[in-house]
Structures are given as C-alpha cells and as structure tokens.
C-alpha positions in Angstrom: -78.7 42.0 61.5 -79.3 39.3 64.1 -77.5 39.2 67.4 -74.3 37.3 67.7 -74.8 33.5 67.9 -72.2 33.0 70.6 -72.2 29.1 70.7 -72.0 28.9 66.9 -69.3 31.6 66.8 -67.3 29.7 69.5 -67.3 26.5 67.5 -66.5 28.4 64.3 -63.5 30.1 65.9 -62.3 26.8 67.3 -62.2 25.1 63.9 -60.7 28.2 62.3 -57.9 28.2 65.0 -57.3 24.4 64.3 -56.8 24.9 60.6 -54.7 27.9 61.2 -52.3 25.9 63.3 -52.4 23.1 60.6 -51.6 25.7 57.9 -48.4 26.8 59.6 -47.4 23.2 60.6 -47.8 22.1 57.0 -44.4 23.6 56.2 -42.9 20.7 58.2 -45.1 18.1 56.6 -43.2 16.2 53.9 -40.4 18.7 54.4 -38.5 19.5 51.2 -34.8 18.9 50.7 -34.8 22.3 48.8 -37.7 24.5 50.0 -36.5 27.4 47.8 -37.8 25.7 44.6 -41.1 26.5 42.9 -41.8 22.7 42.6 -41.8 22.5 46.4 -43.7 25.7 47.3 -46.1 25.8 44.3 -46.7 22.1 43.7 -46.0 20.5 47.1 -42.9 18.7 45.7 -45.1 16.9 43.1 -45.4 14.2 45.8 -49.1 13.8 46.6 -50.6 10.3 46.5 -54.1 9.2 45.7 -55.9 10.3 48.9 -54.1 13.5 49.4 -54.8 14.5 45.8 -58.4 13.5 46.1 -58.9 15.7 49.2 -56.9 18.5 47.6 -58.9 18.5 44.3 -62.1 18.2 46.2 -61.1 21.2 48.4 -60.0 23.0 45.3 -63.1 22.4 43.1 -65.9 22.4 45.6 -65.6 25.8 47.2 -67.4 27.8 49.8 -69.1 29.6 47.0 -70.3 26.3 45.7 -71.7 25.5 49.1 -73.5 28.8 49.1 -74.3 29.5 45.4 -75.6 26.1 44.2 -78.4 25.7 46.7 -79.1 29.4 46.4 -79.7 29.0 42.7 -82.0 26.0 43.4 -83.8 28.1 46.0 -84.3 30.9 43.6 -84.9 29.1 40.2 -85.6 25.5 41.0 -84.4 22.8 38.5 -82.2 25.2 36.6 -79.9 25.5 39.7 -79.1 21.8 39.4 -77.0 22.3 36.2 -73.8 22.0 38.4 -74.6 18.3 39.0 -74.6 17.1 35.3 -71.7 19.3 34.4 -69.4 17.6 37.0 -70.7 14.2 35.7 -69.7 15.2 32.2 -66.3 16.7 33.4 -64.6 13.7 34.9 -64.9 11.2 32.0 -63.8 14.1 29.7 -60.7 15.1 31.7 -59.8 11.4 32.2 -58.8 11.5 28.5 -56.3 14.3 28.7 -55.2 15.1 32.3 -52.9 12.0 32.5 -51.2 13.2 29.3 -50.7 16.7 30.7 -49.3 15.3 33.9 -46.8 13.1 32.0 -45.4 15.8 29.7 -45.3 18.3 32.6 -43.3 15.8 34.7 -40.8 15.1 32.0 -40.1 18.8 31.2 -40.7 20.3 34.7 -43.7 22.3 33.6 -45.4 24.1 36.5 -48.3 25.7 34.7 -50.5 25.0 31.6 -48.9 28.0 30.0 -45.5 26.3 30.4 -46.8 23.4 28.4 -48.2 25.7 25.7 -44.8 27.5 25.5 -43.0 24.2 25.1 -45.4 22.6 22.7 -45.9 25.5 20.3 -42.6 27.4 20.8 -44.7 30.6 21.1 -44.1 33.1 23.8 -47.2 35.3 22.9 -49.5 32.3 23.0 -48.1 31.2 26.3 -48.5 34.7 27.7 -52.2 35.0 26.8 -52.9 31.6 28.3 -51.2 32.7 31.5 -52.9 36.1 31.6 -56.3 34.5 30.9 -55.7 32.1 33.8 -54.9 35.0 36.2 -57.8 37.1 34.9 -60.3 34.2 35.4 -58.9 33.3 38.8 -59.1 36.7 40.5 -62.9 37.0 40.8 -63.0 33.3 41.8 -60.8 34.1 44.8 -63.0 37.2 45.6 -66.1 34.9 45.7 -64.5 32.8 48.4 -64.3 35.9 50.5 -67.9 36.5 49.7 -68.7 33.1 51.0 -67.0 33.8 54.3 -68.9 37.1 54.5 -72.2 35.3 54.1 -71.4 33.1 57.1 -70.2 36.1 59.2 -73.4 38.0 58.3 -75.6 35.2 59.6 -73.4 34.7 62.7 -74.1 38.4 63.5 -70.4 39.2 63.5 -69.1 42.6 62.2 -70.6 45.3 64.5 -73.9 45.7 62.7 -75.0 47.9 59.8 -74.2 51.1 61.7 -70.6 50.2 62.5 -67.8 51.9 60.6 -66.3 50.0 57.7 -63.2 48.8 59.5 -65.2 47.2 62.4 -67.7 45.8 60.1 -65.1 44.0 58.0 -62.6 43.3 60.7 -63.4 39.5 60.9 -62.8 39.3 57.1 -59.5 41.1 57.5 -58.4 38.6 60.2 -59.4 35.6 58.0 -57.5 37.1 55.1 -54.4 37.8 57.2 -54.3 34.2 58.4 -54.8 32.8 54.9 -52.1 35.0 53.5 -49.6 34.1 56.3 -49.8 30.3 56.1 -50.0 30.2 52.3 -46.8 32.3 52.2 -45.1 30.1 54.7 -46.2 26.6 53.6 -47.3 26.9 50.0 -49.5 24.2 48.5 -48.8 21.9 51.5 -51.1 24.1 53.7 -54.3 23.7 51.7 -53.5 20.0 51.0 -53.4 19.3 54.7 -56.3 21.6 55.6 -58.4 20.0 52.9 -58.7 16.8 55.0 -60.6 18.9 57.7 -62.6 20.8 55.2 -63.9 17.9 53.2 -64.6 15.8 56.3 -66.6 18.6 57.8 -68.6 19.1 54.6 -69.5 15.5 54.2 -70.6 15.3 57.9 -72.7 18.5 57.6 -74.4 17.4 54.3 -75.1 13.9 55.6 -76.6 15.3 58.8 -78.5 18.0 56.9 -80.2 15.6 54.4 -81.4 13.4 57.3 -82.0 15.8 60.1 -83.6 18.8 58.4 -86.3 16.8 56.5 -87.2 15.2 59.8 -87.7 18.7 61.3 -89.7 19.8 58.2 -92.0 16.8 58.0 -90.3 14.7 55.4 -89.2 15.1 51.8 -92.9 14.8 50.7 -93.7 18.0 52.5 -90.5 19.7 51.2 -91.4 19.0 47.5 -95.0 20.0 48.1 -93.8 23.4 49.4 -91.4 23.7 46.5 -94.1 22.8 44.0 -96.4 25.4 45.5 -93.7 28.1 45.2 -92.8 27.4 41.6 -96.4 26.9 40.4 -97.5 30.3 41.7 -98.2 33.0 39.1 -95.1 34.9 38.0 -92.8 32.4 39.7 -89.2 33.0 39.0 -88.4 29.3 38.4 -89.9 25.8 38.0 -89.5 22.2 39.1 -88.5 21.1 35.6 -86.3 22.8 33.0 -88.8 24.6 30.6 -88.5 23.6 26.9 -87.3 27.1 25.9 -84.4 26.8 28.4 -83.2 23.3 27.7 -80.5 24.5 25.2 -79.3 26.9 27.8 -79.1 24.2 30.5 -77.3 21.7 28.2 -74.8 24.1 26.7 -74.0 25.7 30.1 -73.4 22.2 31.6 -71.1 21.2 28.6 -69.2 24.5 28.6 -68.7 24.5 32.3 -67.5 20.9 32.2 -64.9 21.8 29.5 -63.8 24.8 31.5 -63.5 23.2 34.9 -60.0 21.8 34.5 -58.7 24.7 32.4 -58.6 26.8 35.6 -55.0 27.1 36.8 -55.9 26.0 40.4 -57.4 22.7 39.0 -54.3 22.0 37.0 -52.1 22.8 40.0 -53.8 20.1 42.0 -53.3 17.6 39.2 -49.6 18.4 38.6 -49.0 18.0 42.4 -49.7 14.3 42.0 -46.8 11.9 42.3 -47.7 9.6 39.4 -49.8 9.3 36.3 -51.8 6.5 38.0 -52.6 8.8 40.8 -54.2 11.2 38.3 -56.2 8.3 36.7 -57.4 7.0 40.0 -58.6 10.4 41.1 -60.6 11.0 37.9 -62.3 7.7 38.6 -63.2 8.5 42.3 -63.9 12.2 42.0 -67.5 11.6 41.0 -68.1 10.9 44.7 -68.1 14.6 45.1 -70.9 14.9 42.4 -73.1 12.8 44.7 -72.3 15.2 47.5 -73.1 18.1 45.2 -76.5 16.7 44.4 -77.4 16.4 48.1 -76.0 19.9 48.6 -78.3 21.3 45.9 -81.3 19.8 47.8 -80.6 22.3 50.6 -82.1 25.0 48.4 -85.4 23.2 48.4 -85.2 22.7 52.1 -84.7 26.4 52.5 -87.9 27.0 50.6 -89.9 24.5 52.7 -88.4 26.1 55.9 -89.7 29.5 54.9 -86.2 31.1 54.7 -86.6 34.6 53.4 -90.3 34.2 52.8 -92.1 37.5 52.4 -88.8 39.5 52.4 -88.5 41.0 48.9 -84.9 42.2 49.7 -83.7 38.8 51.0 -80.2 37.9 49.7 -80.6 34.4 48.3 -76.9 33.8 48.9 -77.8 33.7 52.6 -80.4 31.0 52.1 -78.2 28.0 53.2 -76.4 29.8 56.1 -79.8 31.0 57.4 -81.3 27.5 57.0 -78.5 26.1 59.1 -79.0 28.6 61.8 -82.8 28.1 61.8 -82.7 24.3 61.8 -79.6 23.1 63.6 -78.7 23.4 67.3 -76.3 26.3 67.9 -73.2 24.2 68.3 -73.8 22.3 65.1 -74.5 25.5 63.3 -71.0 26.4 64.2 -69.7 23.2 62.7 -71.7 23.9 59.5 -70.4 27.4 59.3 -66.9 26.2 59.9 -67.2 23.9 56.9 -68.2 26.8 54.7 -65.5 29.1 56.1 -62.7 26.5 55.7 -64.3 25.7 52.4 -63.3 29.2 51.4 -59.8 29.1 52.8 -58.6 26.0 50.9 -59.5 27.0 47.4 -58.5 30.6 47.9 -55.1 29.4 48.9 -54.7 27.1 45.9 -56.0 29.8 43.5 -53.6 32.4 44.8 -50.7 29.9 44.5 -51.8 28.9 40.9 -52.0 32.6 39.9 -48.6 33.3 41.4 -47.1 30.3 39.6 -48.5 31.6 36.3 -47.1 35.1 36.8 -43.7 33.8 38.0 -43.1 31.3 35.3 -44.8 32.9 32.3 -44.4 36.6 32.9 -41.5 37.2 35.3 -39.1 34.5 34.1 -40.2 34.7 30.5 -40.0 38.4 30.1 -38.5 40.2 33.1 -35.7 37.9 34.3 -35.0 35.0 32.1 -32.0 34.1 34.2 -34.1 33.8 37.4 -32.9 31.0 39.7 -35.4 28.5 41.4 -35.0 30.6 44.6 -35.8 33.8 42.7 -38.9 32.1 41.3 -40.1 31.0 44.7 -39.5 34.4 46.3 -41.5 36.1 43.5 -44.3 33.6 43.6 -44.7 34.0 47.4 -44.9 37.8 47.0 -47.3 37.6 44.1 -49.6 35.2 46.0 -49.9 38.0 48.7 -50.7 40.6 46.0 -53.4 38.4 44.5 -55.1 38.0 47.8 -54.9 41.7 48.5 -56.5 42.3 45.1 -59.3 39.9 45.8 -59.9 41.6 49.2 -60.0 45.1 47.7 -62.3 43.8 45.0 -64.8 42.4 47.6 -64.7 45.4 49.8 -64.8 48.0 47.0 -67.2 46.6 44.5 -70.8 45.4 44.6 -71.2 41.7 45.2 -73.2 41.4 42.0 -70.2 42.6 40.1 -68.1 39.8 41.7 -70.7 37.2 40.6 -70.8 38.6 37.1 -67.0 38.6 36.7 -66.8 35.0 38.0 -69.3 34.0 35.3 -67.1 35.8 32.8 -64.1 33.9 34.2 -65.6 30.6 33.0 -66.2 32.1 29.5 -62.6 33.4 29.4 -60.8 30.3 30.6 -62.8 28.1 28.2 -61.0 30.0 25.3 -57.7 28.3 26.4 -59.1 24.8 25.8 -58.0 24.4 22.2 -54.4 25.4 22.8 -54.0 23.2 25.9 -56.1 20.1 25.2 -55.6 20.3 21.4 -51.9 20.5 22.0 -51.9 17.3 24.1 -53.1 15.3 21.1 -51.8 17.1 18.0 -49.3 19.7 16.8 -51.5 20.4 13.7 -52.7 23.8 14.9 -50.5 26.8 14.0 -49.6 28.9 17.0 -50.7 32.2 15.2 -54.0 30.6 14.4 -54.6 29.6 18.0 -53.7 33.1 19.1 -56.2 34.6 16.6 -58.9 32.1 17.7 -58.4 32.9 21.3 -58.7 36.7 20.5 -61.9 36.1 18.6 -63.5 34.0 21.3 -62.5 36.5 24.1 -63.8 39.5 22.2 -67.0 38.0 21.1 -67.8 36.4 24.4 -67.0 39.5 26.5 -68.9 41.8 24.1 -72.0 39.5 24.1 -72.0 39.2 27.9 -71.7 43.0 28.1 -75.0 43.4 26.2 -77.0 41.3 28.6 -79.1 43.2 31.1 -80.9 41.8 34.2 -83.0 43.3 37.0 -79.8 43.7 39.1 -77.5 45.2 36.5 -77.4 46.8 33.0 -74.5 44.8 31.8 -73.1 41.3 32.3 -76.5 40.3 33.6 -76.3 36.7 32.4 -74.4 34.1 30.5 -76.8 33.0 27.7 -77.8 34.6 24.4 -79.1 33.5 21.0 -76.7 31.1 19.2 -75.9 32.5 15.7 -77.4 30.4 12.8 -79.2 28.0 15.3 -81.2 30.7 17.0 -81.7 28.8 20.3 -80.6 30.4 23.6 -77.3 28.9 24.7 -74.2 29.5 26.8 -72.2 32.4 25.5 -68.9 30.7 26.5 -69.6 27.7 24.3 -70.6 29.8 21.4 -67.4 31.8 21.7 -65.5 28.5 21.9 -67.0 27.3 18.6 -66.0 30.7 17.0 -62.5 30.3 18.5 -62.2 26.8 17.0 -63.4 27.8 13.6 -61.0 30.7 13.4 -58.1 28.4 14.6 -58.9 25.7 12.0 -59.4 28.1 9.0 -56.3 30.2 9.8 -54.2 27.0 10.3 -55.3 25.8 6.8 -54.3 29.2 5.3 -51.0 29.4 7.1 -50.1 25.8 6.1 -51.1 26.5 2.5 -48.8 29.6 2.5 -46.0 27.6 4.2 -45.8 30.0 7.2 -42.8 29.1 9.4 -43.4 26.9 12.4 -41.8 27.2 15.9 -40.0 24.2 17.4 -41.8 21.7 19.6 -39.6 20.7 22.5 -41.8 17.7 23.4 -41.6 14.2 22.0 -44.5 11.6 21.5 -43.2 9.4 24.4 -43.4 12.4 26.8 -47.2 12.2 26.8 -47.3 8.6 28.2 -44.4 8.8 30.7 -45.2 7.1 34.0 -44.3 8.3 37.4 -43.5 5.6 39.9 -45.7 5.6 43.0 -42.6 4.7 45.1 -40.2 7.3 43.7 -38.6 9.8 46.1 -40.6 13.0 46.4 -37.7 15.2 45.5 -36.4 13.1 42.5 -34.8 15.3 39.9 -36.7 15.9 36.7 -35.4 14.1 33.6 -35.4 17.3 31.5 -35.1 20.8 32.8 -37.8 23.4 32.0 -37.0 25.7 29.1 
C-alpha cells in the first residue's frame, strides 16, 4: 500500500462533495407537480430532452468498471480486450430499430419497466415475473462492480488505513461513498444521476483527451508504446497477442454480437430510454451515442500505455484492475491524478444510482404491485421503490465486502448471459405477437439453465467454476460465447413450442396493445407532467 496521495485525495474529495450537493439539489431540478409518483421518482417525469438523455445514457452505459476493466483487459490480453469497441458499434444501429417502438408503446400505456411491456403484450404474469427477476438478478453484480471500481481508486490513493487496519477502518471510505449515494438517490430519484452525469461525462472526456496526448509524450510517443506492447506479447508464454488469434476469432465475434444484443436489455439502459420526452429524442440519441464508442477506443489504449509505462512489471501478484489508476498516479501531476480518479469515482456513482432505481422499479411494478398489493397507489409504489433501492445498494455493498472480487466479476459475466435470454420476449414482442407466452417461458428457462450450467463447468487459474464465458458451440464445434449459444437454444425452443401450441389451439392471453401504439410520437414541447393517454394495467 502506497502512502496517501494528499493533493490527489483533496481534488477527489472536492469533486465528490460537488456531485453530492448536486445530487441533493436535483430534487428541485425540474420539480414535479406530483413527486409521489413512480414516473417522477423512477423516470424523471419522462421529461428528458436530447442532451440530458445523451449524458444520462452515457453515464449509465460507460461505467467506472468500464473505465477500469476495458483497459485492464487490453493490458492483460492485448487485442482481445478491444471486443468492447466493436460491440458498441454493433449495438447502436441494432437498438435504433426497436427502442423507439419500446418508448412509444410504453408512453401510451404508462409502462415503467420492460417487464410491464411483456405483461401487457402477452397477458402473462409468469413471463413478466421472470423478465423482472432476470433483470434484478443481472443488475445486482453490476452495481457491486461499480463499488469495486471505487475501491480500485481508493487503493491507489492510499486511503483505507493500510492492510493491517481493521475491516471497518479499511472500508470506511467505501461506506461513506455508499451512504452518500443511497441518500441522494432516495431523495431525488433519477434526476440525481441525470444531473451528475454532466459532471461525470465531462470529466471523463477531459481525462481521456489529456491522457492520449500527454502520456504518450511522457513515454516517447505511440511508436515506443506499440514497440513495448509488441515485445510483451511476442515473449514466450505470453498471455495475449496484438491480433486476435485464428482459434479465438469465433469467440471474439460471438462475444461482441451477444454483448451488443444484451446491452439494452439491462433494466438501467431501458430506464434511461423511457425517461426521454419523445420518440425523436430516442432516435437522435441512438444516432449520436457512437461518440462514446470513439471515447471507448481511446480508453482501451490506456491498457497499452500501462504496459509501456511498466505498470506492474515484475510483480506476479499485481492486480490488473489497478493498471489504469496506477498509470494515472505514475504519469500525471498529483492534482490531475485527483481529477482522473474523480472521473472514475463519479463514473461509479451515476450508473450505480440508475441501476438501483431500475431494479427498484422492476420489483415495485412487477412483484409488489402485481402479486403483493395490486391496489397499490402511485404513492405506495414510489415509497416501496425508494426503500427497495436502498436494499439493492446494501446488497451490493455486502456482496463486495463479503465475497472475493473474482466472484463479482464472474457473476457480472453471468449477468450478461442471463439478461440476453429476455431478448426474444422483449424485442420479438415489439414486432410480432406470433410467439406463444408459454413457449417464450420455456425458451427462457432452457437458455438460463443451459447457459448457467455451461458457465459453471468452466475453470480458470483463478477459480474452479464460472472461470470464463466461452465454450465449444454444439454442432459447429468452434469456441463461442455461451450467452449467444444459450440464446439460440432459447429461440429454437420458443419457435418449436409455439408451432406445437398453435397446432393444438392452445388458448392465448389478451394483448392490451394496438398496432398504432408502437409508432406513437411524443411532442418535444409537451408539458413534462402531461397525463398518459392510457393507464397502466
């Protein structure tokens, strides 16, 4: 453990204090006429325009763990770590096709979660329930990893009392960060991360632009950086390479495609979209979001810079997740190190807040209101959602403190596999009512069981189970992403059972949506608290 970097810590605390104040003031920003309504607390009144939505989605999708893990993967494995760049390039044209339809039908019927849409489209409470529970299950480890990102920054700052300190002193800074996050999320709902996202994204862009110019100058230029990387990965028994080996190209491609399909199935991604005030806002954001892909590509290069800077060189126990924070501390002046660490720290707070809100929305609408209290009023829903958002954060904190960090990473990888199994019910339902709801439920179960079992059988040097996300693809034989294989199994089961159920004239549940609902436009100038045309369920 290094000594405390006082100047960097001072700048970090200054920015943390700034966003804390902003988080609490957000409750007065775009003040709601009826604050005791889940639309207001959980979706910001469905009132966010193009720029707010852009910053919110950027703050939501590009997290502290992205800032830490993507360059760490490049640092450790080389070209394979860049898979996050093509998958975001694939994702935005893909979601441009269906997110405007999801926004429109949700606006017409007052849907707050993707499981609300599934309930309305298929008339199936069990299918809606499994979509909701899958979303919560996939989100929990994602929140935990945001706290892991904060821990990485605090470790490099030298905060926490050292290795010999008792557990409470060691993790006290994390407790403080958690407490602040929980307080302003409870108070301000989605408005807090939407407002703070302006600071977070601005800081990240500044840090990355400075890093890709300043650090190469310090290291002797990009030519020297790539020479150092080439030397590392051409060494005998090197763990990675500068190009994707032929035997791993299927893995790379299927992981990128599966991740792209899963990205906007996560509840927090959908929450950011449904908070938009119009269909055109959603379209415009899907057109300009690739600017973040450019940023992600530059961010990945930091992994190569860490190699050239000698970060962790010769230390067999070096935690690769610390490669970027350590690079910043080694290369930047102390005050700018504080700015960079603040970008990572705030980059954890924004998505963690949105994720906890999204999970709370799912529980409130699709478990509490559907099964526990069908007569719940909007005020009841809001009160329960606030309380559940606190429980979700506590669960994530306990998870981080009580489990090995590798377990958190493994479960987050599983989260992508799990959430991908909701794709057919959600995206398929936006275009067709052909699938039978019982067939979709069976397909979801098949994909979940196969994917989880297959991931369980994979070992790695760090763990006996859940040690990776790729395995041989049945029939084809190539090594591919387990989540995509499970998705194909899911689709096959859903198609075959739908044909069987239709042939036997199995009864259908009613569809509460109409064709025109999927193209309904929201007006950019409509009042932010305009009543919904049709009430939810």
